[in-house]
N, C-alpha and C positions, 0 to 999 in steps of 0.2 A: 504380498503383492505391493508393488511400488505405488505410491500415491499418484505419480505422473501417469502410469498406465491406467490406473482406476479412473482418473479424470478424463483420459482420452477415450476409454470405453464408454463412459457416461456421455461424452460428446457424440460419439458414434451412435449410441442408442437414441439420444434426443434428435439427431439429424435424421435418422430413419423415420422416427415418429413424425417429425415436422414435415418432411418431404411427402410422406404418405398422406398427411392431412391436407397439405396445400394442393397436391395433385390428385386428390381422391377421385374427382370426377373423371379424370383421364385414365386412372388406374382401374376404376370400377364404373363402367358406363351405365350400369343400372342405377347408380346414385345420381347421375346427371339428369335423368328424367324426373326425379323427385324435386319439385320446385319449392319445397318448404324452406322458409328462411332459417338459417342457422349460422353460428359463428365458428365453425370448424376451421375455416381458413385463418381466422385470427388466432385460434389456439395453435394451429400449425406454425404460424409466424412466431408465436411465443416459444414453442418448442425449438425452433431454429435459433432463436436468441439464446436459449439455454445451452444449445450445442456450441454456439460461438463463445459464450462465457466460459464453458468448461474447457474448450480448446485454449482460450486465452490464459486461464489459470494453469493449464498443463504446461504451456510454454514459458510463462513468467515464473512459475514455481520451480522450474527445472534449471534456473540460472545457478551457476556455481557461486557459492557464498564465500565471503572472506573468512578465513579461519580466525577464531577468537584469539586475542592477544593473551599470552600467558605471562604472568609475572616472573621476572628473573629471580632464581633462588639466591638468597643472600643479599639482595638489593634492599636498600632502605629508602622507601619512597618519600618519607617525610624528613630525610636528612637535609641539612642546609647545603646550598650550592656554594661554590667558591665565588668570591666577590668579582673575580675577573669574568666569570660567565654572565653574571647579572648585568643587565643594562642599567645605566644611571637614569634615575627618574628626573623629569623636568619639574621644577618647583613652580606651582601656580598659586599665587596669593589668594585668589578668590576661592580656592578649594581647600585652604588651610583652616580646618575647623578646630584646631587646638588653641587658636587665639580667641579671646573674648570678642563677641560681636559688639561693635560700637553702638548700634541702634538700640540694643537692649540695655546698654549701660546708661544711655541718655534717658530712657524711660524710667529707670530706677531712681534717678535723681530727683 
């Protein structure tokens, strides 16, 4: 069974349970005469939320996915590129860490 169909079936099941609990007094008039406090309407709303969540997952999970990229046979991913392809780098003196730092040289003296 497909996962999307399973999620849609669970959404349908939760929707039936939720609607039956929310509208139980209209569906079963004998229950309307019993005035004991209960939280079945809240539970019905929670069941309807579960139904919505499962429908959301069924539709979002059903999106077509991009195929995974396959490496080209015989390609060398670590091979050096031609110098013409590479962009020239801009030299920034503040980021040149190969030079000694003048502040540390003064402290050493």
